[in-house]
N, C-alpha and C positions, 0 to 999 in steps of 0.2 A: 621734313622729319628725316633724321639719319637712321642708320641701321640700329644703333642702340635704342632709339625711341621705339622702333618697331619690335625689337626683342622684348622690351619692357611691356609693350602693349600685349603681345602674345603670352608673355609670362603671367601678367595680371589676369588676362582672360582665362588662362588655365587655372589659376588660383580661384577665380570666381566660379568657374564650373565645378571645381573640386568642393569648395565650401558650400555653394548653393545646393549641390547634389547631396552633400552630407546633411544639411538641414532638412531637405526634402525627404530623404530616406528616414530620418528620425521621426518626422511628422507622420509619414505613412506607417511606420512600425508602431508608433504610439496609438494611432487610430486602429490598426489591425488588432493589437492586443486587447482593446476595449470592445471589440465586436464579438457577438455570440455565434451567429451562424457561420459555419465553415466557409460558405461561398463568399461572405463579406470579408472574412479574415484573408482568404486567398486573394481576393480582389485588391486589397490594400497592400499586401505583401508583394503582389505582382507589380503594382505601381512603383514599388521600391526598386524593381529591376531597371526601370527607365532612369531613375536617379542614380543607380549604380553605374550605368553607362556614362553619365555626366561626371561622376567621381573618377572613373578610370581614365577617360579622355583628359579631364582637367589635371589629374595627378601627373600623367605622362607629359602633357604640354607644359605644366608649371616646372617640372624637373628639367625637361629638355631645354626650354628657353631660358630658364634660370641659370643652368650651367653654361649655356652659350653667352649669356649676359655677363656672368662672372669673368669669362675669358675676354670678352669684348671690352669690358670696363677696366680690365687690368688688375682685378683682385686675384689674390693667390688662392688656389683651391684648398690649401692647408690652413687658412684662417679659421679661428675658432667658431665664428658665427656661421660660416659656410659648412663646416664639418657638423656643427650642431643642427643646422637646418636639414642637411641630408639625413642625419640620424633620426631626426624627428619625422621626416617624410617617410622613412622606412617604418618607424614605429606606428605612425598613423595608418599606413597600409596594412601592417601586420595585425594591429588591434582591430581595426574596422573589418578586415577580411575574416578574422576569426569569429567576431561577433556575428557577422553576416552569415557565415556558414551555419551557425546555430539557428538563425532565423529561417534559413532555407528548409530546415527540417520541419519547422512549424508550417511553412507555406505548403510543402509537399503533403503533409498530413491533412491540412485544410482542404487542399484540392482533392485528395482521395475521399474525404468525408463528404465534400460538396457533391461529388458524382455518385455517392451511395446513400442518398437520403437527406443530406444537408443538416445532420444533427450533430451538435457538439459532443465531445467526449472529454473525460478527465485527462487523457493523454494530450489532446490538442491544447487544453488549458495549461497543462504543465509546460508544453513546448513554447507556447506564446509568452509565458511569464518566466522564462528561463532567466534567473538572476545573473548567471555568468554572461549571457548574451548582452544583457542590459549594461553590466559594468564594463565589458569590453568596448561597447559602443560609446559609453560615457568617457572612458579613458581615451579612446581615439579622438573624440571631440575636444577634450581638454588639451591633448598634445597638439592637435591642429591649431587651436587658439594660441598656444605657446609658440608654435612655428610662425604664425602670423606676426606675433609680437617681435620675434627675432628678426624676421625679414624686414620689418619696418624700422626697428631700432638699430640693427646691425652692430651689436656691441663689439668694440675693438676693431672696427673696419679700418683698413688702410689700403691704399692703392700701391701696387708694385710688389 
């Protein structure tokens, strides 16, 4: 295997970590939203923190090795598909991060309630079912899917 092959392996590994973490965090959040007891809500939102680490490591690795691969393979950084991919990477991070911050409020409220009798409140229910958090997360996932398509298709790609 040459250097380009290794760069591709690490780039794809980063993308896998990013996408698998994103799927996992969506599953944990969906389960947390459906739970009643604050301790259960907190448990599943806390599992999302592990998935968040996978997302962060994967996003960094995919970007780093992807940019290195662009250079190694001789693509120009100004090509439309590369600029679009970087813009989508930024959008995925911004949308997912913004949605995640809103779910952190639900996690903290659930942890507080869990340590004080473990009884649900209307405030916890409101925070769990925040429609803005949901739509930010959905938008992040859709942009991530579009990014994957651009990375596979490479519309208008040319070397040199």
